[in-house]
C-alpha positions in Angstrom: -46.8 -68.7 -20.9 -47.8 -72.3 -20.4 -48.0 -74.7 -23.5 -52.0 -75.2 -22.5 -52.3 -71.2 -22.8 -50.4 -70.9 -25.9 -53.1 -73.6 -27.5 -56.0 -72.5 -26.0 -55.2 -68.6 -27.6 -54.6 -70.6 -31.3 -57.7 -72.4 -30.5 -59.8 -68.8 -30.0 -58.3 -66.9 -32.8 -58.5 -69.6 -35.4 -62.8 -69.7 -34.1 -63.2 -66.3 -34.7 -60.4 -66.0 -38.1 -62.0 -68.9 -39.6 -60.0 -67.7 -43.2 -56.5 -66.2 -41.8 -54.6 -65.2 -45.7 -53.1 -62.1 -46.2 -54.9 -58.8 -47.6 -53.0 -58.5 -50.4 -54.6 -58.9 -53.3 -53.2 -61.4 -55.2 -53.9 -64.2 -58.3 -50.4 -65.8 -58.9 -47.2 -66.7 -56.5 -45.6 -63.5 -58.6 -48.4 -61.5 -57.8 -48.3 -62.4 -54.3 -43.9 -61.5 -54.2 -44.4 -58.2 -55.8 -47.1 -57.2 -53.5 -45.1 -58.1 -50.4 -42.5 -56.3 -51.8 -44.0 -52.9 -52.0 -45.6 -53.4 -49.0 -42.4 -52.2 -46.8 -43.8 -49.4 -44.6 -47.4 -48.7 -46.2 -50.3 -50.9 -46.2 -52.2 -53.5 -48.1 -55.2 -51.4 -49.5 -52.6 -48.6 -50.9 -50.7 -51.6 -52.8 -54.0 -53.1 -54.3 -54.7 -49.7 -55.3 -51.8 -50.4 -57.0 -52.0 -53.1 -58.1 -54.8 -53.2 -59.6 -54.0 -50.9 -62.3 -50.8 -52.4 -62.7 -51.5 -56.5 -63.1 -53.9 -56.1 -65.8 -51.1 -54.9 -67.7 -48.1 -56.5 -66.6 -48.4 -59.9 -64.2 -45.3 -61.8 -65.3 -41.4 -61.1 -64.4 -41.1 -60.6 -68.2 -43.6 -58.3 -68.4 -43.0 -56.2 -65.6 -39.1 -55.8 -66.9 -40.4 -55.0 -69.8 -41.6 -51.6 -68.3 -38.7 -50.7 -67.6 -38.3 -48.8 -64.1 -40.0 -45.3 -65.3 -43.0 -47.3 -66.3 -43.4 -49.2 -63.2 -43.1 -45.9 -61.1 -45.4 -44.9 -63.1 -48.2 -46.8 -61.4 -46.4 -47.9 -58.4 -46.3 -43.7 -57.6 -49.2 -43.7 -54.7 -46.9 -46.2 -52.7 -44.3 -44.8 -50.0 -41.0 -45.4 -51.2 -42.2 -46.0 -54.6 -38.9 -45.2 -57.0 -36.3 -47.6 -54.7 -38.8 -50.4 -54.8 -39.3 -49.8 -58.8 -35.4 -50.7 -58.6 -36.3 -53.5 -56.1 -39.2 -55.6 -58.8 -37.4 -54.3 -62.0 -34.1 -55.9 -60.2 -35.7 -58.7 -59.2 -37.4 -60.0 -62.5 -34.5 -59.3 -64.4 -32.9 -62.4 -61.7 -36.4 -64.1 -62.1 -36.6 -64.6 -65.9 -32.5 -64.7 -65.9 -32.6 -67.6 -63.4 -35.6 -69.0 -62.3 -37.6 -69.0 -65.6 -39.5 -66.7 -64.7 -40.6 -69.1 -61.6 -40.0 -67.6 -57.9 -38.0 -70.0 -56.4 -39.3 -71.7 -53.1 -36.1 -71.4 -51.0 -35.1 -69.3 -48.6 -32.0 -68.2 -49.6 -33.3 -68.1 -53.2 -36.0 -65.8 -52.1 -33.5 -63.9 -49.8 -30.9 -63.0 -53.1 -33.8 -60.9 -54.8 -33.9 -57.2 -54.4 -36.2 -56.1 -51.8 -36.5 -59.6 -50.5 -35.7 -59.8 -46.9 -36.2 -62.6 -44.0 -39.8 -61.3 -43.4 -40.7 -61.1 -47.0 -39.0 -64.3 -48.1 -40.5 -66.4 -44.7 -43.9 -64.5 -46.0 -43.6 -66.4 -49.5 -42.9 -69.6 -48.5 -46.0 -69.4 -45.7 -48.6 -68.2 -48.0 -47.5 -69.4 -51.7 -45.4 -72.5 -50.4 -47.5 -73.9 -47.4 -44.1 -74.2 -45.2 -44.8 -73.3 -41.2 -43.5 -69.9 -41.3 -44.0 -66.2 -39.4 -43.3 -62.9 -40.4 -43.1 -61.0 -38.1 -43.9 -57.6 -38.7 -44.4 -54.7 -36.8 -48.3 -56.4 -36.1 -46.8 -60.1 -35.1 -43.3 -58.6 -33.3 -46.1 -55.5 -31.1 -48.8 -59.2 -29.8 -45.5 -61.8 -28.9 -44.4 -58.3 -26.5 -48.1 -57.8 -25.5 -49.2 -60.9 -25.2 -46.6 -63.2 -23.9 -46.9 -64.8 -26.4 -42.8 -64.8 -27.7 -41.1 -61.4 -25.7 -38.5 -61.0 -27.5 -36.2 -57.5 -28.2 -36.3 -58.3 -31.8 -38.1 -59.6 -34.7 -35.8 -62.6 -35.3 -36.3 -63.3 -31.6 -39.7 -63.0 -31.7 -40.3 -65.8 -34.9 -37.9 -68.3 -33.3 -39.9 -68.1 -29.7 -42.8 -68.2 -31.4 -41.8 -71.2 -33.6 -41.0 -72.8 -30.9 -44.2 -72.0 -28.4 -46.7 -72.6 -31.6 -48.5 -75.6 -31.9 -47.9 -77.7 -34.7 -52.1 -77.7 -36.1 -51.5 -73.4 -35.8 -48.2 -73.2 -37.0 -49.7 -72.5 -40.8 -52.0 -70.1 -39.6 -49.9 -68.7 -37.0 -48.5 -65.8 -39.3 -52.2 -64.3 -40.6 -53.7 -64.9 -37.3 -52.2 -63.0 -35.2 -51.8 -60.2 -38.1 -55.4 -59.9 -38.9 -55.6 -60.1 -34.7 -53.0 -57.3 -34.6 -54.6 -55.7 -37.5 -58.0 -56.1 -36.1 -58.3 -56.1 -32.3 -55.6 -56.1 -30.7 -53.8 -52.8 -32.0 -51.5 -50.5 -31.7 -52.4 -47.3 -29.3 -55.9 -48.3 -27.7 -56.5 -52.1 -27.8 -59.7 -53.2 -28.0 -59.5 -55.9 -25.6 -63.3 -55.3 -23.9 -64.0 -57.2 -28.0 -60.9 -60.0 -27.3 -61.4 -62.9 -27.4 -58.1 -63.3 -25.1 -58.4 -60.9 -22.8 -58.5 -63.2 -19.8 -55.6 -65.1 -21.2 -53.3 -62.2 -22.5 -50.3 -60.7 -20.1 -51.0 -57.5 -20.8 -51.0 -55.5 -18.1 -52.1 -51.8 -19.2 -56.1 -53.4 -21.1 -57.7 -50.7 -22.5 -61.2 -52.5 -20.5 -62.7 -49.8 -18.6 -62.1 -47.0 -22.0 -65.1 -46.3 -24.2 
C-alpha cells in the first residue's frame, strides 16, 4: 500500500474517531494494568462490570494482594479464566510491591516479567499510560492489518512490526486505539459495515459488503 494511502487512512480515522482511547475504565496506571490483564479473552464491557466492584474496594497492589487469590476471585468470577487470572494478578501485585515500590514499571522488560503480561499487554500500558508509540496487536488490529492491506502478516508480531514502520509518525501514538475502535464498531469480523466505512475506497478488502443490507 502506498504511503500516501496509509496517511489518508489514518487522517480519516482520526477525524471519525476524535478521542481514541481504551474503553477499559480506569483511574490510574495500576487499574489499567489490572484491567488489561483481566481482558484477555474477555470483553471490555465484562471487565468493566467486574472492576466497578473491585476497584472501590481494592485499587492498589497492596490492597489487592491483601485480598488473596480466593478473595479476588469473588470479584472477577464473571470473567473468563478468572481462576488463572486471579493467580496472575496476585503474583503481579506481589512483584510490584516487592520490586517496584508499588508502582507500575515503564519498560517493556519489566512489564513482560509480570505474570499475565505478554507483549500485547505491555504495549497497551506503554502506549496508553506512558505515551510511547507502541501498537498492541489484538484480534481487531490483526484482522485490519490483513484485511485493509495496511500491514499483512501471518502473526501478530509481524503485523505489529509492519504497522510501526508504515504508520505516519504523527498518528503512531493513536494508531493502536484508532484501529481497535474501527475494528470493533465498523470493520467487524463477520460482516464489516463497508457502506458506512470512511475507508471504503482506500481499503484493499476484496469481499466488500457494499451490496449487503
